[in-house]
C-alpha positions as CSV (number, residue, x, y, z in Angstrom):
1,X,26.0,-11.7,-33.8
2,X,22.4,-9.7,-34.9
3,X,21.4,-6.9,-32.5
4,X,18.1,-7.5,-31.9
5,X,18.6,-10.5,-29.5
6,X,20.8,-7.9,-26.9
7,X,18.0,-5.7,-27.4
8,X,15.6,-7.3,-26.4
9,X,17.7,-8.5,-23.3
10,X,18.4,-5.2,-22.8
11,X,14.8,-4.3,-22.6
12,X,13.8,-7.4,-20.4
13,X,16.6,-7.2,-18.1
14,X,15.5,-4.6,-16.2
15,X,11.8,-5.4,-15.8
16,X,13.9,-9.0,-14.7
17,X,15.5,-6.7,-12.3
18,X,12.2,-5.5,-11.1
19,X,10.6,-8.5,-10.8
20,X,14.1,-9.9,-8.5
21,X,13.7,-6.6,-6.5
22,X,10.1,-7.1,-5.6
23,X,10.3,-10.8,-4.5
24,X,13.4,-10.2,-2.6
25,X,11.7,-7.1,-1.0
26,X,8.4,-9.1,-0.4
27,X,10.7,-12.2,1.2
28,X,12.8,-9.4,3.1
29,X,9.7,-8.2,4.9
30,X,8.1,-11.9,5.5
31,X,11.3,-12.7,7.4
32,X,12.9,-10.0,9.5
33,X,9.6,-9.0,11.1
34,X,6.4,-10.0,12.0
35,X,3.3,-8.6,9.1
36,X,0.5,-7.8,10.0
37,X,-2.9,-6.9,7.8
38,X,-5.8,-4.6,9.0
39,X,-9.1,-3.3,7.6
40,X,-9.6,0.3,7.8
41,X,-12.5,2.7,7.4
42,X,-11.9,6.9,7.4
43,X,-15.2,8.9,8.5
44,X,-15.4,12.7,7.3
45,X,-15.1,14.8,5.1
46,X,-12.1,13.0,2.8
47,X,-13.8,11.5,-0.7
48,X,-13.1,13.2,-3.8
49,X,-10.2,12.5,-5.6
50,X,-7.1,13.4,-3.8
51,X,-7.3,11.7,-0.9
52,X,-7.7,8.2,-2.1
53,X,-4.0,9.5,-3.9
54,X,-3.1,10.9,-1.1
55,X,-3.2,7.6,1.1
56,X,-1.5,5.7,-1.8
57,X,1.7,8.4,-1.8
58,X,1.7,8.0,2.4
59,X,2.0,4.1,1.8
60,X,4.5,4.1,-0.8
61,X,6.6,6.7,1.5
62,X,6.4,4.8,4.7
63,X,6.6,1.4,2.6
64,X,3.5,-0.5,3.2
65,X,1.2,-1.9,1.1
66,X,-2.4,-2.4,0.3
67,X,-5.8,-0.7,-1.6
68,X,-7.8,2.1,-1.3
69,X,-11.0,3.5,-2.3
70,X,-14.4,6.2,-1.9
71,X,-17.1,4.4,-1.0
72,X,-20.9,5.0,-2.1
73,X,-20.7,5.8,2.0
74,X,-19.2,8.8,2.1
75,X,-16.1,7.1,3.5
76,X,-12.5,6.0,2.2
77,X,-11.7,1.8,3.1
78,X,-8.9,-0.3,2.3
79,X,-6.5,-2.6,3.7
80,X,-2.6,-2.3,4.5
81,X,-0.3,-4.5,4.7
82,X,3.0,-5.1,5.7
83,X,5.4,-4.8,9.2
84,X,3.8,-4.1,12.0
85,X,5.9,-1.3,12.8
86,X,4.9,0.5,9.6
87,X,1.5,-0.3,9.7
88,X,1.0,1.1,13.0
89,X,2.1,4.2,11.4
90,X,0.0,3.9,8.1
91,X,-2.7,3.7,11.2
92,X,-1.8,6.6,12.9
93,X,-1.6,8.5,9.6
94,X,-5.5,7.5,8.8
95,X,-6.6,8.3,12.0
96,X,-4.7,11.7,12.7
97,X,-3.1,13.4,9.4
98,X,-4.8,12.1,6.2
99,X,-4.6,14.4,3.3
100,X,-4.6,18.0,3.2
101,X,-7.9,18.8,2.5
102,X,-8.9,15.9,4.9
103,X,-11.5,16.3,8.0
104,X,-11.2,13.5,9.4
105,X,-14.4,12.2,12.4
106,X,-13.1,8.9,13.3
107,X,-10.9,6.1,11.6
108,X,-12.6,2.0,12.5
109,X,-9.6,-0.6,11.8
110,X,-10.9,-4.1,11.4
111,X,-9.7,-7.7,10.7
112,X,-6.4,-7.2,12.5
113,X,-3.8,-10.4,12.1
114,X,-0.7,-11.4,11.9
115,X,0.0,-12.7,7.8
116,X,2.8,-15.7,7.1
117,X,2.5,-13.1,3.1
118,X,2.2,-10.6,1.9
119,X,-1.3,-10.6,-0.2
120,X,-0.4,-7.1,-2.5
121,X,2.9,-6.4,-4.3
122,X,2.2,-2.7,-4.1
123,X,-0.3,0.2,-3.2
124,X,-3.2,0.5,-5.3
125,X,-6.1,3.1,-5.4
126,X,-9.6,0.9,-6.4
127,X,-12.5,2.2,-8.3
């Protein structure tokens, strides 16, 4: 037997396992509890390279998906999706904590709705 197909299978196996794990996680999230989606915009001293990175890290820690981005208006905007309790945790963090160097004046939430499935597979920074 040629070792090359075995090597290819060994490389493909982790990717396939990761895809299956992501699908299983999305399925578990969508069937276990109602899913929520909410858009947000954070006002104050919240821009720079680090605030979106801190937001991305916190979202992954909490277990929500979506995106974050700096705007030309000097705000940070994005969308969060996941189980309602986790979305609420992220909303609280966006309103009260933020990145260590930020000063949050206010956070506006809009388009909050129940969704049947997640539209994103992870949380990312948009540019």
